[in-house]
OpenMM code with the backbone's topology and positions (N, CA, C; nanometers):
from openmm import Vec3, app, unit

residues = "MET SER ARG ILE LYS SER PRO GLY LYS LYS LYS ARG LEU ALA LYS ALA HIS ARG GLN THR ARG TRP ALA PRO PHE TRP THR VAL PRO LYS LYS TYR GLY LYS ASN ARG ARG VAL HIS PRO GLY ARG HIS THR VAL VAL LYS ARG SER TRP ARG ARG THR LYS ILE GLY ALA".split()
positions = [
    Vec3(9.8144, 10.3835, 12.8686),
    Vec3(9.9097, 10.2481, 12.9231),
    Vec3(10.0045, 10.2832, 13.0327),
    Vec3(10.0058, 10.2197, 13.1158),
    Vec3(10.1084, 10.2722, 13.2437),
    Vec3(10.2142, 10.2450, 13.2084),
    Vec3(10.3110, 10.3427, 13.2597),
    Vec3(10.4630, 10.3073, 13.2408),
    Vec3(10.5207, 10.1870, 13.2254),
    Vec3(10.4926, 10.1340, 13.3508),
    Vec3(10.5829, 10.0170, 13.3690),
    Vec3(10.4645, 9.8607, 13.3386),
    Vec3(10.5285, 9.7761, 13.2335),
    Vec3(10.4252, 9.6911, 13.2035),
    Vec3(10.4566, 9.5590, 13.2540),
    Vec3(10.3789, 9.4765, 13.3329),
    Vec3(10.3934, 9.3627, 13.3688),
    Vec3(10.4728, 9.2566, 13.2447),
    Vec3(10.5468, 9.1452, 13.2990),
    Vec3(10.6353, 9.0941, 13.1964),
    Vec3(10.5428, 9.0161, 13.0764),
    Vec3(10.4265, 8.9264, 13.1654),
    Vec3(10.3411, 8.8931, 13.0748),
    Vec3(10.2731, 8.9942, 12.9352),
    Vec3(10.2324, 9.0777, 12.9698),
    Vec3(10.1595, 9.1718, 12.8535),
    Vec3(10.3149, 9.2700, 12.7750),
    Vec3(10.3925, 9.2187, 12.8551),
    Vec3(10.5275, 9.3014, 12.7363),
    Vec3(10.5389, 9.1763, 12.6366),
    Vec3(10.5680, 9.0824, 12.6675),
    Vec3(10.5404, 8.9717, 12.5758),
    Vec3(10.4696, 8.9605, 12.4765),
    Vec3(10.3152, 8.9794, 12.4757),
    Vec3(10.2176, 8.9717, 12.4098),
    Vec3(10.2506, 9.0613, 12.2908),
    Vec3(10.2923, 9.2093, 12.3671),
    Vec3(10.2742, 9.3544, 12.2684),
    Vec3(10.4104, 9.3243, 12.1722),
    Vec3(10.5385, 9.2430, 12.2159),
    Vec3(10.6467, 9.2223, 12.1353),
    Vec3(10.6220, 9.1166, 12.0367),
    Vec3(10.5468, 9.0465, 12.1034),
    Vec3(10.5099, 8.9357, 11.9668),
    Vec3(10.3977, 9.0003, 11.8820),
    Vec3(10.3194, 9.0853, 11.9155),
    Vec3(10.2045, 9.1411, 11.8085),
    Vec3(10.3233, 9.2369, 11.7228),
    Vec3(10.3978, 9.2962, 11.7874),
    Vec3(10.5154, 9.4060, 11.7053),
    Vec3(10.5487, 9.3044, 11.5961),
    Vec3(10.6241, 9.1616, 11.6368),
    Vec3(10.7275, 9.1058, 11.5593),
    Vec3(10.6091, 9.0728, 11.4001),
    Vec3(10.4802, 9.0694, 11.4520),
    Vec3(10.3891, 8.9806, 11.3202),
    Vec3(10.3672, 9.1122, 11.2270),
    Vec3(10.4052, 9.2128, 11.2830),
    Vec3(10.3126, 9.3296, 11.1631),
    Vec3(10.4443, 9.3551, 11.0776),
    Vec3(10.5908, 9.2962, 11.0931),
    Vec3(10.6779, 9.3660, 11.0513),
    Vec3(10.6567, 9.3029, 10.8773),
    Vec3(10.6879, 9.3493, 10.7988),
    Vec3(10.7171, 9.3169, 10.6596),
    Vec3(10.8046, 9.1910, 10.6376),
    Vec3(10.7823, 9.1373, 10.5577),
    Vec3(10.8413, 8.9989, 10.5163),
    Vec3(10.9823, 9.0140, 10.4859),
    Vec3(11.0539, 8.9506, 10.4768),
    Vec3(11.1954, 8.9720, 10.4524),
    Vec3(11.1905, 8.9991, 10.3114),
    Vec3(11.3321, 9.0951, 10.2393),
    Vec3(11.3216, 9.0964, 10.1074),
    Vec3(11.3210, 8.9792, 10.0073),
    Vec3(11.4228, 8.8809, 10.0655),
    Vec3(11.4617, 8.7852, 10.0106),
    Vec3(11.3425, 8.6940, 9.9549),
    Vec3(11.2176, 8.6915, 10.0302),
    Vec3(11.1089, 8.5945, 10.0168),
    Vec3(10.9982, 8.6534, 9.8823),
    Vec3(11.0557, 8.7854, 9.8050),
    Vec3(10.9779, 8.8387, 9.7104),
    Vec3(11.0273, 8.7584, 9.5877),
    Vec3(11.1288, 8.7392, 9.5723),
    Vec3(11.1845, 8.6330, 9.4075),
    Vec3(11.1435, 8.4831, 9.4541),
    Vec3(11.1250, 8.4491, 9.6009),
    Vec3(11.1109, 8.3151, 9.6185),
    Vec3(10.9889, 8.2676, 9.6270),
    Vec3(10.9050, 8.3632, 9.5967),
    Vec3(10.7410, 8.3441, 9.6364),
    Vec3(10.6636, 8.3829, 9.4659),
    Vec3(10.7115, 8.4877, 9.4398),
    Vec3(10.6756, 8.5448, 9.3040),
    Vec3(10.7532, 8.5033, 9.1783),
    Vec3(10.8563, 8.4991, 9.1758),
    Vec3(10.9294, 8.4640, 9.0591),
    Vec3(11.0410, 8.5668, 9.0754),
    Vec3(11.1671, 8.5577, 8.9943),
    Vec3(11.2875, 8.6860, 8.9980),
    Vec3(11.2302, 8.8026, 8.9056),
    Vec3(11.1360, 8.8174, 8.8075),
    Vec3(11.0638, 8.9149, 8.7313),
    Vec3(10.9828, 8.9593, 8.8102),
    Vec3(10.9177, 8.9657, 8.9374),
    Vec3(10.8189, 9.0479, 8.9881),
    Vec3(10.8240, 9.1049, 9.0953),
    Vec3(10.8095, 9.2204, 9.0776),
    Vec3(10.8443, 9.3454, 9.1674),
    Vec3(10.7079, 9.3481, 9.2806),
    Vec3(10.7674, 9.3010, 9.3800),
    Vec3(10.6445, 9.2844, 9.4847),
    Vec3(10.6823, 9.3513, 9.6140),
    Vec3(10.5686, 9.4686, 9.6871),
    Vec3(10.6295, 9.5099, 9.7929),
    Vec3(10.6404, 9.3857, 9.9118),
    Vec3(10.7279, 9.3625, 10.0144),
    Vec3(10.7186, 9.2796, 10.0485),
    Vec3(10.6255, 9.2923, 10.2182),
    Vec3(10.5849, 9.3628, 10.2111),
    Vec3(10.4600, 9.3888, 10.3235),
    Vec3(10.3308, 9.3509, 10.2417),
    Vec3(10.3359, 9.2590, 10.1190),
    Vec3(10.1913, 9.2288, 10.0763),
    Vec3(10.1605, 9.1350, 10.1227),
    Vec3(10.2937, 9.0411, 10.1562),
    Vec3(10.2477, 8.8607, 10.1884),
    Vec3(10.3035, 8.8547, 10.3411),
    Vec3(10.2695, 8.9940, 10.3937),
    Vec3(10.3135, 8.9705, 10.5308),
    Vec3(10.1518, 8.8818, 10.5872),
    Vec3(10.1723, 8.8272, 10.6679),
    Vec3(10.0482, 8.7504, 10.7522),
    Vec3(9.9220, 8.8592, 10.8217),
    Vec3(9.9501, 8.8768, 10.9356),
    Vec3(9.8964, 8.9940, 10.9930),
    Vec3(9.9421, 9.1321, 10.9753),
    Vec3(9.8255, 9.1305, 10.9191),
    Vec3(9.7884, 9.3269, 10.8753),
    Vec3(9.7481, 9.3995, 10.9885),
    Vec3(9.8320, 9.4656, 11.0366),
    Vec3(9.8037, 9.5495, 11.1635),
    Vec3(9.8204, 9.6925, 11.2340),
    Vec3(9.7345, 9.8065, 11.2370),
    Vec3(9.8323, 9.9375, 11.2761),
    Vec3(9.8065, 9.9388, 11.4053),
    Vec3(9.8573, 10.0453, 11.4657),
    Vec3(9.8532, 10.0944, 11.6156),
    Vec3(9.7596, 10.1755, 11.6050),
    Vec3(9.6859, 10.2616, 11.4982),
    Vec3(9.5970, 10.3231, 11.4629),
    Vec3(9.4884, 10.2767, 11.4448),
    Vec3(9.4985, 10.1622, 11.3704),
    Vec3(9.3593, 10.0952, 11.3234),
    Vec3(9.2903, 10.0048, 11.4015),
    Vec3(9.3481, 9.8937, 11.4443),
    Vec3(9.3307, 9.7853, 11.4930),
    Vec3(9.4291, 9.7429, 11.6277),
    Vec3(9.3387, 9.7521, 11.7479),
    Vec3(9.3757, 9.7214, 11.8724),
    Vec3(9.3881, 9.5816, 11.9110),
    Vec3(9.4990, 9.5226, 11.9917),
    Vec3(9.5223, 9.3564, 11.9921),
    Vec3(9.4328, 9.3215, 12.1190),
    Vec3(9.4077, 9.4080, 12.1726),
    Vec3(9.3791, 9.4001, 12.3668),
    Vec3(9.4208, 9.2890, 12.4446),
    Vec3(9.5356, 9.3272, 12.4585),
    Vec3(9.6702, 9.2581, 12.5103),
    Vec3(9.6290, 9.2744, 12.6706),
] * unit.nanometer
topology = app.Topology()
chain = topology.addChain("A")
for resn in residues:
    res = topology.addResidue(resn, chain)
    for name in ("N", "CA", "C"):
        topology.addAtom(name, app.Element.getBySymbol(name[0]), res)
């Protein structure tokens, strides 16, 4: 990838980066109940890694 990215491509990459972050920690007790210990990454909608899946931006 080139060093200088066009603004549109940069926006698309930034959005994809935000979607793959873990959900906030306070959503775990809200969704599963107070005593259930679940990793916040489990209920993140988009699961994507820069190694596994490309986004085609």
